Structure formats: structure tokens, C-alpha cells
ZADO-1210 file (C-alpha; in nm, 4 decimals, padded with zeros to 6 digits):
<atoms>
<atom x="03.6575" y="18.9486" z="14.8550" code="MET" pos="1"/>
<atom x="03.7870" y="18.6255" z="15.0013" code="GLY" pos="2"/>
<atom x="04.1116" y="18.5915" z="14.8045" code="GLU" pos="3"/>
<atom x="04.4154" y="18.5926" z="15.0341" code="ASN" pos="4"/>
<atom x="04.5914" y="18.9188" z="14.9519" code="LEU" pos="5"/>
<atom x="04.9174" y="18.8075" z="15.1091" code="ALA" pos="6"/>
<atom x="04.9733" y="18.5390" z="14.8489" code="TYR" pos="7"/>
<atom x="04.8262" y="18.6730" z="14.5254" code="ARG" pos="8"/>
<atom x="05.0787" y="18.6038" z="14.2454" code="ASP" pos="9"/>
<atom x="05.3350" y="18.5003" z="14.5127" code="ASP" pos="10"/>
<atom x="05.3832" y="18.8698" z="14.5994" code="ARG" pos="11"/>
<atom x="05.2294" y="19.0556" z="14.8900" code="ARG" pos="12"/>
<atom x="04.9951" y="19.3357" z="14.7921" code="GLN" pos="13"/>
<atom x="04.7155" y="19.5458" z="14.9337" code="GLU" pos="14"/>
<atom x="04.4250" y="19.7290" z="14.7756" code="LEU" pos="15"/>
<atom x="04.4241" y="20.0966" z="14.8847" code="ILE" pos="16"/>
<atom x="04.1451" y="20.3172" z="14.7512" code="ASN" pos="17"/>
<atom x="04.1031" y="20.0758" z="14.4605" code="GLY" pos="18"/>
<atom x="04.4731" y="20.0784" z="14.3642" code="GLU" pos="19"/>
<atom x="04.7055" y="19.7794" z="14.4082" code="ILE" pos="20"/>
<atom x="05.0005" y="19.8609" z="14.6351" code="ALA" pos="21"/>
<atom x="05.2907" y="19.6175" z="14.6367" code="MET" pos="22"/>
<atom x="05.4479" y="19.5210" z="14.9673" code="MET" pos="23"/>
<atom x="05.8020" y="19.3974" z="15.0266" code="PRO" pos="24"/>
<atom x="05.8226" y="19.0217" z="14.9647" code="PRO" pos="25"/>
<atom x="05.9952" y="18.9567" z="15.2985" code="ARG" pos="26"/>
<atom x="06.0078" y="19.1812" z="15.6043" code="PRO" pos="27"/>
<atom x="06.3376" y="19.2630" z="15.7741" code="SER" pos="28"/>
<atom x="06.4377" y="19.1066" z="16.1051" code="TRP" pos="29"/>
<atom x="06.3413" y="19.4211" z="16.3008" code="ASN" pos="30"/>
<atom x="06.0058" y="19.4484" z="16.1249" code="HIS" pos="31"/>
<atom x="05.9232" y="19.0852" z="16.1880" code="ASN" pos="32"/>
<atom x="06.0447" y="19.0956" z="16.5486" code="ARG" pos="33"/>
<atom x="05.8499" y="19.4124" z="16.6384" code="VAL" pos="34"/>
<atom x="05.5268" y="19.2705" z="16.4903" code="ALA" pos="35"/>
<atom x="05.5875" y="18.9465" z="16.6826" code="PHE" pos="36"/>
<atom x="05.6563" y="19.1331" z="17.0076" code="ASN" pos="37"/>
<atom x="05.3337" y="19.3343" z="16.9793" code="ILE" pos="38"/>
<atom x="05.1349" y="19.0172" z="16.9080" code="ALA" pos="39"/>
<atom x="05.3020" y="18.8434" z="17.2037" code="HIS" pos="40"/>
<atom x="05.2170" y="19.1287" z="17.4446" code="ILE" pos="41"/>
<atom x="04.8515" y="19.1274" z="17.3430" code="PHE" pos="42"/>
<atom x="04.8239" y="18.7476" z="17.3236" code="GLU" pos="43"/>
<atom x="04.9336" y="18.7161" z="17.6867" code="LYS" pos="44"/>
<atom x="04.7034" y="18.9963" z="17.8012" code="TYR" pos="45"/>
<atom x="04.3948" y="18.8933" z="17.6008" code="LEU" pos="46"/>
<atom x="04.4157" y="18.5182" z="17.6627" code="TYR" pos="47"/>
<atom x="04.0680" y="18.4061" z="17.7708" code="GLY" pos="48"/>
<atom x="03.9115" y="18.7492" z="17.7076" code="LYS" pos="49"/>
<atom x="03.6578" y="18.8581" z="17.4447" code="LYS" pos="50"/>
<atom x="03.8964" y="19.0548" z="17.2204" code="CYS" pos="51"/>
<atom x="04.1255" y="18.8655" z="16.9824" code="THR" pos="52"/>
<atom x="04.4820" y="18.9620" z="16.8865" code="PRO" pos="53"/>
<atom x="04.5617" y="18.8888" z="16.5223" code="ILE" pos="54"/>
<atom x="04.9197" y="18.8684" z="16.3980" code="ALA" pos="55"/>
<atom x="05.0725" y="18.9683" z="16.0640" code="ASP" pos="56"/>
<atom x="04.9525" y="18.8003" z="15.7457" code="GLY" pos="57"/>
<atom x="04.5759" y="18.8045" z="15.8038" code="MET" pos="58"/>
<atom x="04.3665" y="18.9788" z="15.5396" code="ASP" pos="59"/>
<atom x="04.1526" y="19.2748" z="15.6467" code="LEU" pos="60"/>
<atom x="03.8505" y="19.3597" z="15.4320" code="TYR" pos="61"/>
<atom x="03.7331" y="19.7135" z="15.5113" code="LEU" pos="62"/>
<atom x="03.5541" y="19.8051" z="15.1859" code="THR" pos="63"/>
<atom x="03.5532" y="19.6767" z="14.8280" code="GLU" pos="64"/>
<atom x="03.8342" y="19.9246" z="14.7485" code="GLU" pos="65"/>
<atom x="04.0336" y="19.8836" z="15.0708" code="ASN" pos="66"/>
<atom x="04.1754" y="19.5468" z="15.1617" code="GLN" pos="67"/>
<atom x="04.4865" y="19.5488" z="15.3779" code="PHE" pos="68"/>
<atom x="04.7279" y="19.3143" z="15.5512" code="ILE" pos="69"/>
<atom x="04.8068" y="19.4902" z="15.8811" code="PRO" pos="70"/>
<atom x="05.1086" y="19.3905" z="16.0844" code="ASP" pos="71"/>
<atom x="04.8862" y="19.3484" z="16.3895" code="PHE" pos="72"/>
<atom x="04.5260" y="19.4083" z="16.4939" code="MET" pos="73"/>
<atom x="04.2872" y="19.3554" z="16.7832" code="VAL" pos="74"/>
<atom x="03.9260" y="19.2652" z="16.7087" code="VAL" pos="75"/>
<atom x="03.6691" y="19.2731" z="16.9890" code="CYS" pos="76"/>
<atom x="03.3643" y="19.1767" z="16.7773" code="ASP" pos="77"/>
<atom x="03.4006" y="18.8030" z="16.7043" code="PRO" pos="78"/>
<atom x="03.1450" y="18.8280" z="16.4202" code="ASP" pos="79"/>
<atom x="03.4028" y="19.0222" z="16.2141" code="LYS" pos="80"/>
<atom x="03.6437" y="18.7263" z="16.2150" code="ILE" pos="81"/>
<atom x="03.5867" y="18.4813" z="15.9296" code="LYS" pos="82"/>
<atom x="03.7909" y="18.1933" z="15.7952" code="LEU" pos="83"/>
<atom x="03.9395" y="18.4098" z="15.5174" code="ASP" pos="84"/>
<atom x="04.0182" y="18.7160" z="15.7328" code="GLY" pos="85"/>
<atom x="03.8659" y="19.0052" z="15.9229" code="VAL" pos="86"/>
<atom x="03.5623" y="19.1768" z="15.7703" code="HIS" pos="87"/>
<atom x="03.5129" y="19.5220" z="15.9196" code="GLY" pos="88"/>
<atom x="03.7137" y="19.7665" z="16.1269" code="ALA" pos="89"/>
<atom x="03.9384" y="19.6242" z="16.3990" code="PRO" pos="90"/>
<atom x="03.9478" y="19.8053" z="16.7326" code="ASP" pos="91"/>
<atom x="04.3249" y="19.8540" z="16.7119" code="LEU" pos="92"/>
<atom x="04.5677" y="19.8324" z="16.4204" code="VAL" pos="93"/>
<atom x="04.9483" y="19.8491" z="16.4406" code="ALA" pos="94"/>
<atom x="05.1607" y="19.8991" z="16.1312" code="GLU" pos="95"/>
<atom x="05.5366" y="19.8491" z="16.1558" code="VAL" pos="96"/>
<atom x="05.6979" y="20.1019" z="15.9250" code="LEU" pos="97"/>
<atom x="05.9165" y="19.9933" z="15.6340" code="SER" pos="98"/>
<atom x="06.0784" y="20.2321" z="15.3845" code="PRO" pos="99"/>
<atom x="05.8672" y="20.0937" z="15.0991" code="SER" pos="100"/>
<atom x="05.5292" y="20.1112" z="15.2803" code="THR" pos="101"/>
<atom x="05.5783" y="20.4056" z="15.5167" code="MET" pos="102"/>
<atom x="05.4065" y="20.6629" z="15.2949" code="ARG" pos="103"/>
<atom x="05.0886" y="20.4547" z="15.2623" code="ASN" pos="104"/>
<atom x="05.0826" y="20.3691" z="15.6344" code="ASP" pos="105"/>
<atom x="05.1083" y="20.7381" z="15.7315" code="LYS" pos="106"/>
<atom x="04.8618" y="20.8741" z="15.4741" code="THR" pos="107"/>
<atom x="04.6167" y="20.6691" z="15.2654" code="SER" pos="108"/>
<atom x="04.5802" y="20.3733" z="15.4991" code="LYS" pos="109"/>
<atom x="04.5548" y="20.5955" z="15.8078" code="LYS" pos="110"/>
<atom x="04.2723" y="20.7898" z="15.6396" code="ASP" pos="111"/>
<atom x="04.0899" y="20.4698" z="15.5428" code="VAL" pos="112"/>
<atom x="04.1282" y="20.3279" z="15.8944" code="TYR" pos="113"/>
<atom x="03.9751" y="20.6496" z="16.0325" code="ALA" pos="114"/>
<atom x="03.6821" y="20.6483" z="15.7864" code="ARG" pos="115"/>
<atom x="03.6105" y="20.2849" z="15.8669" code="CYS" pos="116"/>
<atom x="03.6142" y="20.3394" z="16.2455" code="GLY" pos="117"/>
<atom x="03.9423" y="20.1917" z="16.3723" code="VAL" pos="118"/>
<atom x="03.9605" y="20.3286" z="16.7289" code="GLY" pos="119"/>
<atom x="04.3358" y="20.3184" z="16.7823" code="GLU" pos="120"/>
<atom x="04.6185" y="20.3145" z="16.5288" code="TYR" pos="121"/>
<atom x="04.9885" y="20.2643" z="16.5976" code="TRP" pos="122"/>
<atom x="05.2738" y="20.3522" z="16.3636" code="LEU" pos="123"/>
<atom x="05.5749" y="20.1667" z="16.4970" code="VAL" pos="124"/>
<atom x="05.9190" y="20.2684" z="16.3721" code="ASN" pos="125"/>
<atom x="06.1810" y="19.9974" z="16.4341" code="PRO" pos="126"/>
<atom x="06.4655" y="20.2274" z="16.3223" code="VAL" pos="127"/>
<atom x="06.4189" y="20.5035" z="16.5788" code="ASP" pos="128"/>
<atom x="06.2322" y="20.2699" z="16.8174" code="LYS" pos="129"/>
<atom x="05.9220" y="20.4845" z="16.8479" code="SER" pos="130"/>
<atom x="05.5471" y="20.4302" z="16.8604" code="ILE" pos="131"/>
<atom x="05.3062" y="20.6978" z="16.7381" code="GLU" pos="132"/>
<atom x="04.9627" y="20.6361" z="16.8887" code="VAL" pos="133"/>
<atom x="04.6589" y="20.7819" z="16.7123" code="TYR" pos="134"/>
<atom x="04.3058" y="20.7770" z="16.8581" code="LEU" pos="135"/>
<atom x="03.9814" y="20.8158" z="16.6647" code="LEU" pos="136"/>
<atom x="03.8087" y="21.1515" z="16.7242" code="LYS" pos="137"/>
<atom x="03.5292" y="21.2783" z="16.5010" code="ASP" pos="138"/>
<atom x="03.6108" y="21.0289" z="16.2213" code="SER" pos="139"/>
<atom x="03.9792" y="21.1285" z="16.2225" code="GLU" pos="140"/>
<atom x="04.2794" y="20.9501" z="16.3711" code="LEU" pos="141"/>
<atom x="04.4485" y="21.2183" z="16.5809" code="VAL" pos="142"/>
<atom x="04.7969" y="21.1887" z="16.7280" code="LEU" pos="143"/>
<atom x="04.7595" y="21.1066" z="17.0981" code="HIS" pos="144"/>
<atom x="05.1259" y="21.0646" z="17.1906" code="ASP" pos="145"/>
<atom x="05.4657" y="20.9364" z="17.0773" code="ILE" pos="146"/>
<atom x="05.6642" y="20.6911" z="17.2867" code="TYR" pos="147"/>
<atom x="06.0306" y="20.6188" z="17.2179" code="ALA" pos="148"/>
<atom x="06.3112" y="20.4159" z="17.3653" code="MET" pos="149"/>
<atom x="06.6094" y="20.6172" z="17.4781" code="ARG" pos="150"/>
<atom x="06.9536" y="20.4843" z="17.3957" code="SER" pos="151"/>
<atom x="07.2158" y="20.4299" z="17.6643" code="ASP" pos="152"/>
<atom x="07.4195" y="20.7264" z="17.5365" code="TRP" pos="153"/>
<atom x="07.1137" y="20.9541" z="17.5549" code="GLU" pos="154"/>
<atom x="07.0380" y="20.8424" z="17.9090" code="LEU" pos="155"/>
<atom x="07.4024" y="20.8929" z="18.0101" code="ALA" pos="156"/>
<atom x="07.3794" y="21.2600" z="17.9102" code="LYS" pos="157"/>
<atom x="07.0598" y="21.3234" z="18.1092" code="MET" pos="158"/>
<atom x="07.0253" y="21.4544" z="18.4601" code="SER" pos="159"/>
<atom x="06.8453" y="21.2368" z="18.7145" code="GLU" pos="160"/>
<atom x="06.5446" y="21.4657" z="18.6803" code="GLU" pos="161"/>
<atom x="06.5409" y="21.4239" z="18.2999" code="GLU" pos="162"/>
<atom x="06.5766" y="21.0450" z="18.3330" code="LYS" pos="163"/>
<atom x="06.2839" y="21.0361" z="18.5758" code="ALA" pos="164"/>
<atom x="06.0685" y="21.2183" z="18.3180" code="ALA" pos="165"/>
<atom x="06.1345" y="20.9616" z="18.0411" code="VAL" pos="166"/>
<atom x="05.8174" y="20.7682" z="17.9627" code="VAL" pos="167"/>
<atom x="05.8983" y="20.3966" z="17.9632" code="THR" pos="168"/>
<atom x="05.5427" y="20.2514" z="17.9609" code="HIS" pos="169"/>
<atom x="05.2150" y="20.3448" z="17.7970" code="PHE" pos="170"/>
<atom x="04.8546" y="20.2275" z="17.7959" code="LYS" pos="171"/>
<atom x="04.6376" y="20.1092" z="17.5121" code="CYS" pos="172"/>
<atom x="04.3116" y="20.3088" z="17.5058" code="SER" pos="173"/>
<atom x="04.1104" y="19.9853" z="17.4855" code="LEU" pos="174"/>
<atom x="04.2352" y="19.8345" z="17.8102" code="PHE" pos="175"/>
<atom x="04.2944" y="20.0468" z="18.1210" code="ASP" pos="176"/>
<atom x="04.4976" y="19.7794" z="18.2964" code="ASP" pos="177"/>
<atom x="04.7372" y="19.6962" z="18.0103" code="LEU" pos="178"/>
<atom x="05.0603" y="19.8816" z="18.0825" code="ASN" pos="179"/>
<atom x="05.2992" y="19.8282" z="17.7889" code="ILE" pos="180"/>
<atom x="05.6757" y="19.8706" z="17.8358" code="PRO" pos="181"/>
<atom x="05.8194" y="20.0482" z="17.5311" code="VAL" pos="182"/>
<atom x="06.1296" y="19.8283" z="17.5498" code="GLU" pos="183"/>
<atom x="05.9140" y="19.5126" z="17.5194" code="ASP" pos="184"/>
<atom x="05.7971" y="19.6236" z="17.1747" code="ILE" pos="185"/>
<atom x="06.1585" y="19.6509" z="17.0581" code="PHE" pos="186"/>
<atom x="06.2897" y="19.3422" z="17.2417" code="TYR" pos="187"/>
<atom x="06.5654" y="19.1639" z="17.0467" code="ARG" pos="188"/>
<atom x="06.5842" y="19.4195" z="16.7679" code="THR" pos="189"/>
<atom x="06.8964" y="19.5870" z="16.6331" code="PHE" pos="190"/>
</atoms>
């Protein structure tokens, strides 16, 4: 442990259940922007508070066989944060889905995050502009809800009653007073 996974052999890679998993060398605009937007939302909210938001590129050491580079995480135990990365389960992890990493994010990594005690896990899809929120229950990350932006053409076809029922904000389970607009997560994306 201690080697920066993001820059090993000039290619990004993670260690999942003891196997090396290659990551795309450069994220797309939407991927980068969504990760930035999430970090920005939490940075503003957590400024001066105990919990720390950590943006993309920071190494996460969960076990000897599981070392990841999440797109975003929140850590509320400052003892887990070291100079070379985070050692131990974050309180929240968000992964922005990419075609090349989607399978791992939805399966192997989700299972490892659950086993290690990550309390909340987000799978953020920049293509369909949705956020799947999973909460830890009995050592398993269980789907809590899915939040999605509605396009203008979808909204135009809805009745006023249907429009009123569209969920436009959601809360993070860690912070009762953090109300997150779905559109803020996808701000300035295509």
C-alpha cells in the first residue's frame, strides 16, 4: 500500500479482489464535469464541518486486495485520511459510470464497498442523467431510490399533476439538511 494507483505505469488502474482493472486514461467531459459538480456541492456544504469531501484521483485503500480510485467520497473520520490516500471505508462513495468501468462499479466494487462498510453509494449515469442511491443494510448496499433529470420534451408531454410529482431534489442519508438538486449534479453536461 502507499503507491499512487492513479499513476502506476502512466495508466490508471484499480485493484479489485486482487485483480488489476484498467481504467480509461482520460475521462470524458460529462464524466469529469459530474464528478466536479458532486465535489463542489459537498465542498460548499461541508466547509468548516468534521466530514471531508474528497474529489477524483485520491487512492482508497480498503483491503490488501481492494484499492480503488473513486470519483468522489466523503470521509467523516479524519484518522482515515493519510498523505497517500484514504485508508478505510468512506462514509459515502460516488462513482460516475463510464462504459469501460460500469460493470465493475455495479458489481464487484459495490460488493466490496458493502463488505467494508461504506454507508451510502451513488452510481451516477451522465448519459441518462440519473443517480442510483444505495444505502448499507445488513452488510449489503440496497437500492434506496433513483433520481433522474427529466428532459424538456418529457416535461412538455406531462400533465401538471405529473410534473408536480417529478422529484427534483434528494437528500444524502448522512446529512438531513443537505437538499441536493438533481440538475446541479448534471450542470453544464451534454
